[in-house]
C-alpha positions as CSV (number, residue, x, y, z in Angstrom):
1,X,126.8,129.3,238.4
2,X,130.2,130.3,237.0
3,X,132.4,127.7,235.9
4,X,135.3,126.8,238.3
5,X,138.7,125.4,237.5
6,X,140.3,124.5,240.7
7,X,139.4,121.1,242.5
8,X,139.4,122.9,245.9
9,X,135.9,124.5,245.8
10,X,133.7,123.3,248.4
11,X,136.4,121.9,250.5
12,X,136.8,118.8,248.1
13,X,140.6,119.5,247.8
14,X,143.1,118.7,250.4
15,X,146.0,120.8,251.6
16,X,149.4,120.5,253.5
17,X,147.5,121.9,256.6
18,X,146.3,118.4,257.1
19,X,149.5,117.4,258.4
20,X,148.9,119.4,261.4
21,X,145.3,118.5,261.6
22,X,144.4,115.7,264.1
23,X,141.0,115.2,262.3
24,X,143.0,114.0,259.2
25,X,145.1,111.6,260.8
26,X,141.8,110.1,262.8
27,X,140.0,110.1,259.6
28,X,142.6,108.2,257.8
29,X,143.5,105.5,260.5
30,X,142.3,102.0,260.3
31,X,143.8,98.5,260.1
32,X,144.6,98.8,256.5
33,X,146.4,102.1,257.2
34,X,148.6,100.0,259.4
35,X,150.0,97.9,256.6
36,X,153.3,98.9,255.2
37,X,154.9,96.9,252.3
38,X,158.3,97.6,250.7
39,X,158.3,100.3,248.0
40,X,154.5,101.2,248.7
41,X,153.0,104.2,247.1
42,X,150.1,106.3,248.2
43,X,147.1,107.5,246.5
44,X,144.6,110.3,246.8
45,X,141.7,111.5,244.8
46,X,140.5,114.8,243.1
47,X,136.8,115.0,243.7
48,X,134.2,117.1,242.0
49,X,132.8,120.3,243.5
50,X,129.9,120.2,241.2
51,X,126.8,117.7,241.3
52,X,126.5,117.7,237.6
53,X,128.8,119.1,235.1
54,X,130.8,118.2,231.8
55,X,134.7,117.9,232.2
56,X,136.1,120.3,229.7
57,X,139.7,119.4,230.7
58,X,141.9,118.0,233.4
59,X,145.6,119.4,233.4
60,X,147.9,117.5,235.7
61,X,151.1,119.5,234.6
62,X,151.3,121.3,238.1
63,X,150.6,118.1,239.9
64,X,153.4,116.2,238.4
65,X,156.0,119.0,239.5
66,X,155.0,118.4,243.0
67,X,157.9,116.6,244.9
68,X,156.9,113.0,245.3
69,X,154.1,112.9,242.8
70,X,154.6,110.0,240.3
71,X,151.6,109.9,238.2
72,X,147.9,111.3,237.8
73,X,145.3,108.7,236.6
74,X,142.2,110.1,235.0
75,X,139.2,108.5,233.2
76,X,141.0,108.7,229.9
77,X,144.0,106.6,231.4
78,X,141.6,104.0,232.5
79,X,139.7,104.1,229.2
80,X,142.7,102.6,227.6
81,X,142.2,99.5,229.5
82,X,138.4,99.5,229.5
83,X,138.4,100.1,233.2
84,X,136.6,103.4,233.4
85,X,133.2,101.8,233.9
86,X,132.3,98.8,236.3
87,X,129.3,96.9,237.3
88,X,127.3,97.4,240.4
89,X,125.9,94.8,242.7
90,X,122.6,95.3,241.1
91,X,123.8,94.9,237.6
92,X,123.7,98.7,236.6
93,X,126.9,100.4,235.8
94,X,129.2,102.9,237.6
95,X,132.0,105.3,236.7
96,X,135.4,104.3,238.0
97,X,136.7,107.7,236.7
98,X,134.6,109.9,234.3
99,X,135.6,110.6,230.8
100,X,132.9,113.1,229.9
101,X,131.0,114.4,232.9
102,X,130.6,114.1,236.7
103,X,127.3,113.1,238.3
104,X,127.5,114.1,241.9
105,X,129.4,116.5,244.3
106,X,132.4,114.6,245.6
107,X,132.7,112.3,242.8
108,X,136.1,110.8,242.0
109,X,137.5,112.7,239.1
110,X,141.3,111.9,239.0
111,X,143.8,109.9,241.4
112,X,147.3,111.0,242.2
113,X,150.0,108.5,243.0
114,X,152.8,109.7,245.3
115,X,155.5,108.4,247.4
116,X,153.5,109.5,250.6
117,X,150.2,110.6,251.5
118,X,151.1,114.2,251.9
119,X,152.6,114.5,248.5
120,X,149.5,112.7,247.2
121,X,147.5,115.3,249.1
122,X,149.3,118.3,247.7
123,X,149.2,116.6,244.1
124,X,145.4,116.8,244.3
125,X,145.5,120.3,245.3
126,X,147.6,121.0,242.0
127,X,145.3,119.3,239.5
128,X,143.4,121.8,237.5
129,X,139.9,120.9,236.3
130,X,137.8,122.8,234.1
131,X,133.9,122.2,234.5
132,X,131.0,123.3,232.4
133,X,128.0,123.0,235.0
134,X,124.9,121.1,233.9
135,X,121.4,121.1,235.3
136,X,121.1,119.5,238.6
137,X,118.3,117.1,239.6
138,X,118.3,116.2,243.4
139,X,114.5,115.7,244.0
140,X,113.5,112.3,242.8
141,X,109.8,113.6,242.2
142,X,111.1,116.3,239.9
143,X,113.4,113.6,238.4
144,X,110.3,111.6,237.0
145,X,108.4,114.8,235.6
146,X,108.2,115.0,231.7
147,X,111.0,117.2,230.4
148,X,113.4,116.5,233.3
149,X,117.1,116.3,232.3
150,X,117.9,112.8,231.3
151,X,121.0,111.9,233.7
152,X,122.1,108.8,232.4
153,X,122.8,109.8,228.9
154,X,125.5,107.0,228.8
155,X,122.6,104.4,228.3
156,X,121.4,104.1,225.0
157,X,117.8,105.1,224.3
158,X,117.4,106.0,227.9
159,X,114.1,108.2,228.0
160,X,113.7,109.0,231.4
161,X,115.2,108.7,235.0
162,X,113.2,105.6,236.4
163,X,115.5,102.8,237.1
164,X,113.0,100.3,237.8
165,X,109.1,99.7,238.9
166,X,108.6,97.0,241.4
167,X,105.4,95.7,242.9
168,X,104.0,93.1,245.2
169,X,100.5,92.1,246.1
170,X,97.1,92.2,244.5
171,X,96.2,96.0,243.6
172,X,92.6,95.2,242.6
173,X,91.7,93.1,245.7
174,X,93.4,95.7,247.9
175,X,91.5,98.6,246.3
176,X,88.2,96.7,246.8
177,X,89.3,96.4,250.6
178,X,89.8,100.0,250.8
179,X,86.4,100.6,249.2
180,X,84.7,98.6,251.9
181,X,86.7,99.8,254.8
182,X,85.0,101.8,257.7
183,X,88.3,103.6,258.1
184,X,91.0,104.8,256.0
185,X,94.2,106.7,257.2
186,X,97.0,108.1,255.1
187,X,100.5,109.3,255.8
188,X,103.4,110.6,253.9
189,X,106.8,109.9,255.5
190,X,110.3,110.4,254.3
191,X,113.3,108.3,255.6
192,X,116.1,110.6,254.7
193,X,119.5,109.6,253.5
194,X,121.9,108.6,256.2
195,X,125.5,107.4,256.3
196,X,127.1,104.2,258.2
197,X,129.6,106.5,259.5
198,X,131.6,103.5,260.9
199,X,134.5,104.1,263.2
200,X,136.9,103.5,260.4
201,X,136.7,104.7,256.8
202,X,137.3,102.6,253.6
203,X,140.8,102.0,252.4
204,X,142.8,99.3,250.6
205,X,146.6,98.4,249.6
206,X,146.6,96.8,246.2
207,X,149.7,94.6,245.6
208,X,150.4,93.2,242.2
209,X,153.5,91.0,241.7
210,X,154.7,91.2,238.3
211,X,156.5,88.1,238.6
212,X,153.6,85.8,239.7
213,X,151.0,87.8,238.0
214,X,149.2,87.5,241.3
215,X,147.2,90.5,242.8
216,X,146.9,90.7,246.6
217,X,144.3,93.3,247.7
218,X,144.1,94.0,251.5
219,X,140.7,95.9,251.9
220,X,138.0,96.8,254.3
221,X,135.3,94.6,252.9
222,X,132.4,92.6,254.5
223,X,132.3,90.3,251.3
224,X,135.9,89.2,250.4
225,X,134.8,86.5,248.0
226,X,132.1,88.6,246.3
227,X,134.7,91.3,245.8
228,X,137.3,89.0,244.1
229,X,134.5,87.8,241.8
230,X,133.8,91.5,241.0
231,X,137.4,92.2,240.3
232,X,137.8,89.4,238.0
233,X,134.6,90.3,236.0
234,X,135.8,94.0,235.8
235,X,139.6,93.2,235.1
236,X,139.7,89.6,233.7
237,X,140.3,91.1,230.2
238,X,143.6,92.7,231.2
239,X,144.8,89.3,232.8
240,X,143.5,89.5,236.1
241,X,141.7,86.1,236.3
242,X,140.0,84.9,239.7
243,X,142.7,82.5,240.5
244,X,145.4,85.2,240.5
245,X,143.5,87.6,242.9
246,X,143.6,87.3,246.7
247,X,141.6,89.5,249.0
248,X,142.4,89.8,252.5
249,X,140.1,91.5,254.8
250,X,141.7,92.4,258.1
251,X,140.0,93.5,261.3
252,X,137.4,96.0,260.4
253,X,136.3,99.0,262.4
254,X,132.6,98.8,261.6
255,X,130.9,97.8,258.3
256,X,127.1,98.0,258.7
257,X,126.7,97.5,254.8
258,X,128.9,100.5,253.9
259,X,131.8,98.0,253.2
260,X,129.9,95.6,250.8
261,X,130.1,97.7,247.5
262,X,133.2,98.0,245.3
263,X,134.1,101.6,245.5
264,X,136.1,103.3,242.6
265,X,139.0,104.1,244.9
266,X,139.6,100.1,245.2
267,X,139.6,99.7,241.5
268,X,142.0,102.7,240.7
269,X,144.3,101.5,243.5
270,X,144.5,98.0,241.7
271,X,144.9,99.6,238.3
272,X,147.8,101.7,239.6
273,X,149.4,98.7,241.3
274,X,149.2,96.7,237.9
275,X,150.6,99.4,235.8
276,X,153.3,100.7,238.2
277,X,154.2,97.2,239.8
278,X,154.4,98.5,243.2
279,X,151.8,98.4,246.1
280,X,149.4,101.2,246.2
281,X,147.6,102.3,249.3
282,X,144.2,104.3,249.4
283,X,142.3,105.2,252.6
284,X,139.7,107.9,252.5
285,X,139.5,110.7,255.0
286,X,136.3,111.2,256.8
287,X,134.7,114.0,254.9
288,X,135.3,111.6,251.6
289,X,133.6,108.8,253.3
290,X,130.6,110.8,254.3
291,X,130.4,112.6,251.0
292,X,130.9,109.9,248.4
293,X,130.6,106.5,249.9
294,X,127.2,104.4,249.7
295,X,124.3,105.9,251.6
296,X,121.2,104.3,253.0
297,X,117.5,105.0,253.1
298,X,116.2,108.0,251.0
299,X,112.6,106.6,250.7
300,X,109.7,108.8,250.1
301,X,106.6,106.7,251.2
302,X,102.9,107.3,251.0
303,X,101.3,104.9,253.2
304,X,97.4,103.9,253.5
305,X,95.9,101.6,256.0
306,X,92.3,100.5,256.0
307,X,90.5,99.0,259.1
308,X,86.9,98.2,260.4
309,X,85.6,100.5,263.2
310,X,86.7,98.2,266.0
311,X,90.3,98.3,264.8
312,X,90.7,95.2,262.7
313,X,93.1,96.0,260.1
314,X,91.9,95.0,256.5
315,X,94.5,96.4,254.0
316,X,97.5,98.2,253.4
317,X,98.8,100.2,250.2
318,X,102.3,101.7,250.0
319,X,103.6,103.7,247.1
320,X,107.3,104.7,247.5
321,X,109.9,106.7,245.4
322,X,113.4,105.3,246.1
323,X,116.2,108.1,245.5
324,X,119.3,106.0,244.3
325,X,121.4,108.8,243.3
326,X,123.3,108.6,239.9
327,X,123.5,104.7,239.6
328,X,121.6,101.7,241.1
329,X,124.3,100.5,243.4
330,X,121.9,99.2,246.1
331,X,123.3,96.2,247.9
332,X,120.4,94.0,247.2
333,X,119.8,90.5,246.0
334,X,119.3,90.4,242.2
335,X,115.8,89.5,242.2
336,X,114.7,92.2,244.9
337,X,115.4,95.6,243.2
338,X,113.6,97.1,246.2
339,X,115.0,94.9,248.8
340,X,112.8,92.9,251.1
341,X,110.5,95.8,251.4
342,X,107.5,93.5,250.8
343,X,107.9,92.6,254.6
344,X,106.0,95.8,255.0
345,X,103.1,94.2,256.3
346,X,105.0,93.6,259.4
347,X,103.7,91.5,262.5
348,X,100.0,91.9,261.5
349,X,97.5,89.5,260.0
350,X,96.5,91.7,257.1
351,X,94.5,90.0,254.4
352,X,95.1,92.3,251.6
353,X,98.1,94.5,250.6
354,X,99.9,96.0,247.7
355,X,103.3,97.8,247.6
356,X,105.0,99.5,244.7
357,X,108.4,101.3,244.5
358,X,109.9,103.2,241.7
359,X,113.7,103.6,241.9
360,X,114.9,107.1,240.4
361,X,118.3,108.4,239.3
362,X,119.2,111.8,240.7
363,X,122.5,113.9,240.9
364,X,123.7,112.3,244.4
365,X,126.0,109.6,245.3
366,X,124.8,106.0,244.7
367,X,122.6,104.9,247.5
368,X,120.6,101.9,248.5
369,X,123.0,100.0,250.9
370,X,121.4,97.8,253.6
371,X,122.6,100.0,256.6
372,X,122.5,97.6,259.4
373,X,119.2,96.1,258.0
374,X,118.2,93.3,255.9
375,X,117.7,95.0,252.5
376,X,115.3,97.8,253.3
377,X,113.6,96.1,256.3
378,X,114.1,99.4,258.2
379,X,112.1,101.4,255.9
380,X,109.4,98.7,255.8
381,X,109.1,98.6,259.6
382,X,109.3,102.4,260.0
383,X,106.4,102.5,257.5
384,X,103.9,100.0,259.0
385,X,104.8,101.1,262.6
386,X,104.1,104.6,261.9
387,X,100.9,104.0,260.0
388,X,99.7,101.6,262.8
389,X,100.0,104.5,265.2
390,X,98.5,106.9,262.9
391,X,95.4,104.6,262.7
392,X,95.3,104.0,266.6
393,X,95.3,108.0,267.0
394,X,92.4,108.2,264.3
395,X,90.4,105.5,266.3
396,X,91.3,106.9,269.6
397,X,92.4,103.4,270.4
398,X,95.7,102.4,272.7
399,X,98.4,101.5,270.2
400,X,99.3,98.6,272.4
401,X,95.6,97.5,272.3
402,X,95.4,98.2,268.4
403,X,98.6,95.7,267.8
404,X,97.4,93.1,270.1
405,X,94.3,92.9,268.3
406,X,95.9,92.4,264.8
407,X,99.0,90.4,265.6
408,X,99.4,87.1,263.7
409,X,98.5,84.5,266.3
410,X,101.3,82.3,267.3
411,X,99.1,79.2,266.2
412,X,99.2,80.5,262.6
413,X,102.8,79.9,262.2
414,X,104.4,79.1,259.8
415,X,102.5,82.1,258.3
416,X,102.2,83.0,254.7
417,X,102.0,86.6,254.4
418,X,99.8,88.4,251.8
419,X,102.9,89.9,250.2
420,X,104.4,86.2,249.8
421,X,106.8,85.5,252.8
422,X,106.5,82.5,254.7
423,X,107.3,83.5,258.4
424,X,108.9,80.8,260.1
425,X,107.7,81.1,263.8
426,X,106.6,83.7,266.2
427,X,104.8,84.8,269.3
428,X,104.2,88.7,269.1
429,X,101.7,89.0,271.7
430,X,103.8,87.6,274.4
431,X,106.8,89.6,273.4
432,X,104.8,93.0,273.5
433,X,103.2,91.8,277.0
434,X,106.5,91.2,278.3
435,X,107.6,94.7,277.2
436,X,104.5,96.4,278.6
437,X,105.0,94.4,282.0
438,X,108.8,95.4,282.1
439,X,108.2,99.1,281.6
440,X,105.0,99.4,283.5
441,X,102.7,100.5,280.8
442,X,99.6,101.0,282.6
443,X,101.1,103.2,285.3
444,X,103.0,105.2,282.5
445,X,99.8,106.0,280.9
446,X,98.4,107.4,284.1
447,X,101.5,109.5,284.6
448,X,101.1,110.6,281.1
449,X,97.4,112.0,281.8
450,X,98.6,113.7,284.9
451,X,101.5,115.6,283.0
452,X,99.2,116.5,280.3
453,X,96.9,118.1,282.9
454,X,99.8,120.2,284.0
455,X,100.9,121.1,280.5
456,X,104.0,118.7,280.5
457,X,104.8,116.7,277.4
458,X,105.4,113.0,277.8
459,X,105.1,110.3,275.2
460,X,105.1,106.4,275.0
461,X,105.9,104.8,271.7
462,X,105.5,101.3,270.7
463,X,107.3,99.3,267.8
464,X,106.4,95.6,267.5
465,X,108.5,94.7,264.3
466,X,109.0,91.7,262.4
467,X,112.6,91.4,260.8
468,X,113.6,89.1,257.8
469,X,117.1,87.9,257.7
470,X,119.5,85.1,256.7
471,X,119.8,85.5,253.1
472,X,119.3,83.4,251.6
473,X,117.6,80.3,249.8
474,X,119.3,79.9,246.6
475,X,116.0,79.5,245.0
476,X,115.3,83.2,245.6
477,X,118.6,84.8,246.4
478,X,121.6,85.7,244.5
479,X,124.0,88.8,244.0
480,X,125.4,89.0,240.5
481,X,124.2,85.6,239.9
482,X,126.2,84.0,242.8
483,X,123.8,82.1,245.1
484,X,123.7,83.5,248.8
485,X,124.5,80.3,250.3
486,X,127.5,80.4,252.9
487,X,130.0,78.2,254.2
488,X,132.2,76.4,256.9
489,X,135.2,74.3,256.7
490,X,136.2,72.5,259.9
491,X,139.4,70.6,260.5
492,X,140.0,68.7,263.7
493,X,143.9,68.0,264.2
494,X,145.3,64.9,265.7
495,X,145.4,66.5,269.1
496,X,141.9,67.3,269.1
497,X,142.3,71.0,268.1
498,X,140.1,72.7,265.7
499,X,140.6,75.0,262.8
500,X,137.5,76.5,261.5
501,X,137.2,78.7,258.5
502,X,134.2,80.7,257.3
503,X,133.0,82.5,254.1
504,X,131.7,85.3,256.3
505,X,133.4,88.3,257.6
506,X,133.2,89.9,261.2
507,X,133.2,93.6,261.7
508,X,132.8,93.2,265.4
509,X,129.9,90.9,265.7
510,X,132.0,88.3,267.8
511,X,132.2,85.7,265.2
512,X,135.4,84.1,266.8
513,X,133.2,83.6,269.9
514,X,130.1,82.7,268.5
515,X,131.4,80.1,265.8
516,X,133.7,78.7,268.3
517,X,130.8,77.8,270.7
518,X,128.8,76.3,267.8
519,X,131.6,73.9,267.0
520,X,132.2,73.3,270.7
521,X,128.5,72.5,271.3
522,X,128.3,70.1,268.3
523,X,131.7,68.4,268.7
524,X,132.3,68.5,272.6
525,X,135.7,70.3,272.0
526,X,136.3,73.3,274.5
527,X,135.6,76.8,272.5
528,X,139.1,77.7,273.6
529,X,140.4,74.9,271.2
530,X,138.8,76.2,268.2
531,X,140.5,78.7,266.1
532,X,138.2,80.7,263.9
533,X,139.6,82.2,260.7
534,X,137.8,84.3,257.9
535,X,138.5,87.3,255.4
536,X,141.2,85.6,253.3
537,X,140.0,84.4,250.1
538,X,143.2,82.1,249.7
539,X,142.3,80.1,252.7
540,X,138.6,80.6,253.6
541,X,135.8,78.5,251.7
542,X,133.8,80.7,249.3
543,X,131.0,82.6,250.9
544,X,129.0,85.8,250.3
545,X,130.2,87.8,253.4
546,X,128.6,89.3,256.5
547,X,125.6,91.9,256.2
548,X,121.9,91.5,256.6
549,X,122.1,89.5,259.9
550,X,123.2,86.4,257.9
551,X,126.1,85.0,259.7
552,X,124.4,82.8,262.3
553,X,121.5,81.8,260.0
554,X,123.8,80.7,257.2
555,X,127.5,80.3,258.1
556,X,126.6,79.3,261.9
557,X,124.2,76.8,260.4
558,X,127.0,75.6,258.0
559,X,129.3,75.1,261.1
560,X,126.7,72.9,262.6
561,X,126.1,70.8,259.6
562,X,129.9,70.5,259.0
563,X,130.2,69.7,262.7
564,X,127.6,66.8,262.5
565,X,129.3,65.5,259.4
566,X,132.5,65.1,261.5
567,X,130.6,63.4,264.2
568,X,129.3,60.8,261.9
569,X,132.7,59.8,260.8
570,X,133.8,60.0,264.2
571,X,131.2,57.6,265.2
572,X,132.5,54.9,262.7
573,X,136.1,55.6,264.1
574,X,134.7,54.9,267.5
575,X,133.0,51.9,266.8
576,X,136.4,50.6,265.1
577,X,138.1,51.6,268.4
578,X,135.5,50.1,270.6
579,X,135.1,46.9,268.5
580,X,131.2,47.4,268.5
581,X,128.6,48.3,266.0
582,X,127.8,52.0,265.3
583,X,124.4,51.1,266.5
584,X,125.6,50.2,269.9
585,X,127.1,53.7,270.5
586,X,125.7,56.7,272.1
587,X,126.9,60.3,272.0
588,X,127.2,62.5,274.8
589,X,129.0,65.9,274.8
590,X,132.4,65.1,273.8
591,X,132.5,61.3,273.7
592,X,131.0,58.1,272.3
593,X,130.3,55.3,274.7
594,X,128.8,51.7,274.3
595,X,125.1,51.4,275.5
596,X,124.9,49.8,278.8
597,X,128.6,50.0,279.2
598,X,129.4,53.8,279.8
599,X,133.1,52.8,280.9
600,X,133.7,51.7,277.4
601,X,134.1,55.1,275.7
602,X,136.2,57.1,273.5
603,X,136.4,61.0,273.6
604,X,136.4,63.1,270.6
605,X,140.3,63.6,271.3
606,X,140.9,60.0,271.1
607,X,139.2,59.8,268.0
608,X,140.8,62.6,266.4
609,X,144.4,61.0,267.1
610,X,142.9,57.7,265.6
611,X,141.8,59.4,262.4
612,X,145.3,60.1,261.5
613,X,147.0,56.9,263.3
614,X,144.4,54.1,263.6
615,X,141.3,54.5,261.3
616,X,139.5,51.7,259.9
617,X,140.9,50.3,256.6
618,X,139.5,51.7,253.5
619,X,138.6,54.8,255.3
620,X,140.3,58.2,254.3
621,X,142.4,59.6,257.0
622,X,141.7,62.9,258.7
623,X,138.7,64.4,260.4
624,X,137.4,67.1,258.7
625,X,134.3,68.5,256.7
626,X,132.9,71.4,254.7
627,X,129.5,72.7,254.3
628,X,128.0,75.0,251.9
629,X,124.7,75.7,253.7
630,X,121.7,76.6,251.5
631,X,119.0,77.5,254.0
632,X,115.4,76.3,253.1
633,X,114.1,79.7,254.1
634,X,114.9,83.0,255.7
635,X,114.5,83.4,259.4
636,X,112.0,86.0,261.0
637,X,113.3,87.4,264.2
638,X,111.0,90.0,266.0
639,X,110.6,92.2,268.9
640,X,108.7,94.8,270.9
641,X,110.2,98.0,271.7
642,X,108.7,100.7,274.2
643,X,110.3,104.2,274.5
644,X,109.2,106.9,276.9
645,X,110.2,110.5,276.1
646,X,109.9,113.9,277.7
647,X,109.7,117.1,275.6
648,X,111.1,120.3,276.6
649,X,108.6,123.0,275.7
650,X,111.4,125.8,275.9
651,X,113.8,124.1,273.6
652,X,111.9,121.3,271.7
653,X,114.7,119.0,273.0
654,X,113.6,115.3,273.1
655,X,114.9,113.2,276.1
656,X,114.5,109.4,275.9
657,X,113.8,108.7,279.6
658,X,113.4,105.0,279.1
659,X,113.7,102.5,276.4
660,X,112.6,98.7,277.0
661,X,113.9,96.3,274.1
662,X,112.2,92.8,274.1
663,X,113.9,90.8,271.5
664,X,113.3,87.1,269.9
665,X,116.1,85.8,268.0
666,X,115.3,82.2,268.4
667,X,117.8,80.0,270.4
668,X,120.5,82.2,271.7
669,X,124.3,81.1,271.5
670,X,126.1,83.6,273.6
671,X,123.8,86.1,275.8
672,X,126.4,88.8,276.0
673,X,127.2,89.0,272.4
674,X,123.6,89.2,271.6
675,X,123.2,92.0,274.3
676,X,126.1,93.9,272.9
677,X,124.7,93.6,269.5
678,X,121.3,94.9,270.6
679,X,123.0,97.8,272.5
680,X,124.9,99.0,269.5
681,X,121.8,98.7,267.3
682,X,119.5,100.6,269.6
683,X,122.3,103.4,269.5
684,X,122.3,103.3,265.6
685,X,118.3,103.4,265.8
686,X,118.3,106.5,268.0
687,X,120.6,108.2,265.6
688,X,118.6,108.7,262.4
689,X,115.4,109.0,264.6
690,X,117.0,112.2,266.5
691,X,120.0,113.3,264.8
692,X,121.5,111.9,261.6
693,X,120.5,113.2,258.0
694,X,122.3,113.9,254.8
695,X,120.7,116.5,252.5
696,X,121.4,118.5,249.4
697,X,120.5,121.9,248.2
698,X,119.1,122.6,244.8
699,X,122.5,122.5,243.3
700,X,123.5,119.5,244.8
701,X,125.8,120.8,247.5
702,X,125.9,118.3,250.4
703,X,124.8,119.2,253.8
704,X,125.9,116.8,256.4
705,X,129.4,115.9,254.7
706,X,131.4,116.3,258.0
707,X,131.1,115.3,261.7
708,X,130.5,119.2,262.1
709,X,127.0,118.8,260.7
710,X,126.3,115.1,260.5
711,X,125.5,114.3,263.9
712,X,126.2,110.8,265.5
713,X,125.1,109.9,268.9
714,X,127.4,109.9,272.0
715,X,127.3,108.7,275.6
716,X,125.7,111.9,276.4
717,X,122.5,111.4,274.0
718,X,122.4,107.4,274.5
719,X,120.0,106.4,277.2
720,X,120.4,103.4,279.4
721,X,118.8,100.5,277.5
722,X,116.5,98.0,279.1
723,X,116.7,94.5,277.4
724,X,114.7,91.3,277.8
725,X,114.2,88.2,275.6
726,X,111.6,85.9,274.5
727,X,112.8,82.6,272.8
728,X,110.9,81.3,269.7
729,X,113.1,78.9,267.7
730,X,113.2,78.8,264.0
731,X,111.9,75.2,263.1
732,X,114.2,74.9,260.1
733,X,117.5,76.1,261.3
734,X,119.8,73.4,262.4
735,X,119.8,74.8,266.0
736,X,117.0,77.2,266.0
737,X,118.9,80.5,265.8
738,X,117.4,83.4,263.9
739,X,119.9,86.3,264.0
740,X,119.9,89.6,266.0
741,X,122.6,91.9,264.6
742,X,120.2,94.4,263.0
743,X,116.9,93.9,264.7
744,X,117.5,96.9,267.2
745,X,118.5,99.4,264.4
746,X,115.3,98.3,262.7
747,X,112.7,98.5,265.5
748,X,114.2,101.5,267.4
749,X,113.5,104.4,265.1
750,X,109.6,104.1,265.0
751,X,109.3,103.5,268.8
752,X,111.1,106.8,269.3
753,X,109.0,108.6,266.7
754,X,105.9,107.2,267.9
755,X,106.7,108.5,271.4
756,X,107.3,111.9,270.2
757,X,104.1,112.0,268.1
758,X,102.2,110.4,271.2
759,X,103.5,113.4,273.4
760,X,102.1,115.8,270.9
761,X,98.8,114.0,269.7
762,X,96.7,116.0,272.0
763,X,97.7,119.1,270.1
764,X,96.6,117.4,267.0
765,X,99.9,116.2,265.7
766,X,99.8,113.2,263.8
767,X,103.4,112.8,262.3
768,X,107.0,114.2,262.7
769,X,109.6,113.4,260.0
770,X,113.0,112.1,261.2
771,X,115.5,113.3,262.4
772,X,113.4,114.7,265.1
773,X,115.6,117.7,265.8
774,X,114.9,120.4,268.8
775,X,114.2,122.9,266.0
776,X,111.5,121.0,264.3
777,X,109.8,120.2,267.7
778,X,110.1,123.7,268.9
779,X,108.4,125.0,265.6
780,X,105.6,122.6,266.2
781,X,105.2,123.9,269.7
782,X,105.2,127.4,268.5
783,X,102.6,126.8,265.9
784,X,100.3,125.2,268.6
785,X,101.0,127.9,271.1
786,X,102.4,125.9,273.8
787,X,106.0,126.8,273.4
788,X,107.8,128.4,276.6
């Protein structure tokens, strides 16, 4: 490869043509983009066309002559303030801007500050960068080979590209169980890189006030308080201490884990605002979002499952290579470098298991976010549900029968899994049976046999998954040392209206409705009179944010606990007003009444007014409470999904004919919100199963870096989902809820893959890698001699 000197290679640059390009405008637009502040400047970023290269020089002379361009920021600029590197959420380090070399295609190289976004884009075009290409490593297996180029040369004494080795379970006991097994099945599977592709891209407006020394950042983040703390850790040495930082997260058009990390663009915009003294806006376009932001998945899994001849599963072995790109920027709790992957035993009563994961550096963007899953649960569920079907095929056993035989019995809950988790509650057999009854499982099997006799391809796939959500108990869960509790602050005004503030941040999950209903249920105040606020670190109590289906299990629980504190104080005030003992009072929804004299009562509104006007002497005025809820355990929602597919022998096209999803998320607060979350999650589960993938060629060039080739489902590809529920309350949660926002994304992919493999199983097919494209299927059909 010849060195190139212009930043426009591979479409990484921008041009004036974008002014007339509607894709550019749509890619930019989001709530942050609507923010207009006096004197605001705009920032755009020069990105690397190479996956690995030494930076010989950066020439900004031409860019500074572009009308409207005010400054060009490089790594050398930031190095003067020691801001060119920053910590990741997994305590690794990540470049803000490089000073020596770039590590992946589309990496930030320099930033242009201008009076408007088009001038900034033209400035990016004019920046000249001279690169000297270096050896590229995009295959994590090759990255681990002796003699492979060491990528993180910034790390002193680093001898290889391994980030970590993690393991769980008893290796020796598992090996012994395998040696004694009647049947052993093995399967390699790859869960490719995908991107959240949320409807709005990332962006921020950084506004530093030189008079007060306070920084306000409006940004699309799922975790405002954690981001504030990270900013303070990164920039505290230049005077940005935490009390002078305010993060405001407005409405966000989708997060799904991709808006948890701190991206270099945020830090550069903040640095620019501090130096220049004016607000600086940065909003990435769609290609930048897809090519450079954090990715999910990229797990290479080898699974082995041992069983008795009658189908009883006895042991599980998993060996995984996790491609994290050039830095470990995974959004995982500190103590779990491989996330909660040890949930990989799933819904089954396995007696022995061993799992190990090696994290690896490659010349790709940082990966490892929890894309609509609770820290690698999607990978774990895909693994166990696929290998279960491989075993069923080997034993010539119905996959539903095999699952029923091996489910954890409901009488065993709470259940301690062989890999260490204590499942709170479950009734897996009832859930699967309900799904089978709803879809007409027996009749479908008959139909399948008839179609096979005619040469038609129909498949039925099952996924009976267990999720693990609600991070988390402080004894186990933290990010950068910050415990993963969450919070609620509730104030009842004198007129009986409520202001409730939370440490989470909604991206469309319906927090405003759900939280209001929790408070309304606990206090008897109409939900319409509960104002819910979150996303502003100057007003909301400290919390760890919204991701990994943790909002209802943590902040929802905090709302209930805080409401009950208020109710306890309200009881004392009611006793004072009714001139009776607290023991003589009984609570009904919205009021306290005297036992035996229901006509003697005080509503919560009466009590709220009295809290400010007629409270007992010696009692503090007001009616409010705060809770920082530290859950005693995670919660374990589950479900059984059944998918029916038909495959066109002429094109290889997979059509999802029916999809039944039976979920159990414990007690349900709002059925419509739960169904909406499941509908969205199912679409986002269908996507990686059939459509989405980001790959790289041997030179590190991204494939799947725009919506031309990164395929997201539309209404045309999305089937009509059929939903149902079972209810198994969590015994330790204040009102028995478990969480549901990500379950469907976790459970759907293996159900679809199992259905496709089932349609092809009689041809000798045991596995098909995702995404299952028509091309892949047609090649299989061609090889088997059945393509039309």
